[in-house]
N, C-alpha and C positions, 0 to 999 in steps of 0.2 A: 927347662926342656925335659920332656918325658922319656926321650930316647936319643942316644947318640948315633944310632944306626940310621944312615941316610935313607935306605930303602924303607925301613919301618916308619920313619918320619914322613916320607912321601905318601905312603899308604894311609897313615892316619890323617894327614892334611887333606888328601883328596877326598877321603870318606866324609870328613867333617865339613869341609868347605863346600862340598857339592851335595851333601845330604844323601850319600849313596849307601846302599845296603852292602853287606859283606860280599854277597854273591856278585853284585854289580861291580865292585872294585876288582874282584878276582878276574872278571872276564873283560876288563878294559883292554883295548888294543891301542897302540900308539896313534893309529889313524883316527881314533875316536876323539882325540884331543884337538881342539881348534884354539890355538893360542891367540890368534888375531881377534877372534870374537869372544875369547874367554869362556868357551862352552865345552861341555863334555856330552858326547852322544852315548846314551845308555841303550844298549841293544838288548832286547828281550828281557826287560826288567819285570817288575811285578805285573802279573796279568799278561805276560808275554808281549808287552807293548814296548815300542821304541819311544824314547823321549830325550829331550835336551835339558841339561841343567847347567848352572854356572859354577865357576870356582874362583877363588880369591887370587889377588896378585901375589900375596905371600905364598900361597900354595904353588903358584906358577914358578916363583923363585926356587923353591925347594925341588919342584918337579924338574926344572931345568938342570939343576945340579945333579939330580939323580940320573937323568938321561945322559948327561955328559960323562958321568962316572961309570955307569953300568952298561950303557948302550944296548938296551934290550930290544929284541925283535921276535915275533910280531906283537907279543903280549907286552903290555905296559909293565906288569909285575910278573916276571917269570918265576916258575917253580924250580924245584931242585933239579929236575930233568930239563935240559935245554929244549926249547921249543914248546914247552907246556906252560899253562898259566899257573900262578900260585894257587894253592888250595885254599878253600874257605876256612878250613880248620887252622891253617897257618896264620891267616889274617886274624882269626879269633884269638889265637894265642898272643899275637902282637897286641891286640886291643886289651886283653885281660892283663897282660904285663904292664901296659901303660896305665891302666886303671889302678892297679896295685901300687905303682910308684906315685901316683897322684894322691893317694889317700894316706 
């Protein structure tokens, strides 16, 4: 496992299993996740277009744990200030740290 931090693990798993860009992960809302259909609505992605993508059952398990523990609203991954999304630079740091631990 590349990180013991549940929030960081959820971020990495959503990005990887859904093929999301850092900016797309940062701007996910809880309402964008459809667990019944296993899809994620990406709003205003590349080219300012909305699209749907899928995510894995393993990512769903981690995401469920994360939601139960952190109870974020409305952003899926909240930033340091309550009510704001996590910054893209924070996600980049999480990814770089995971990359370093993997090598």
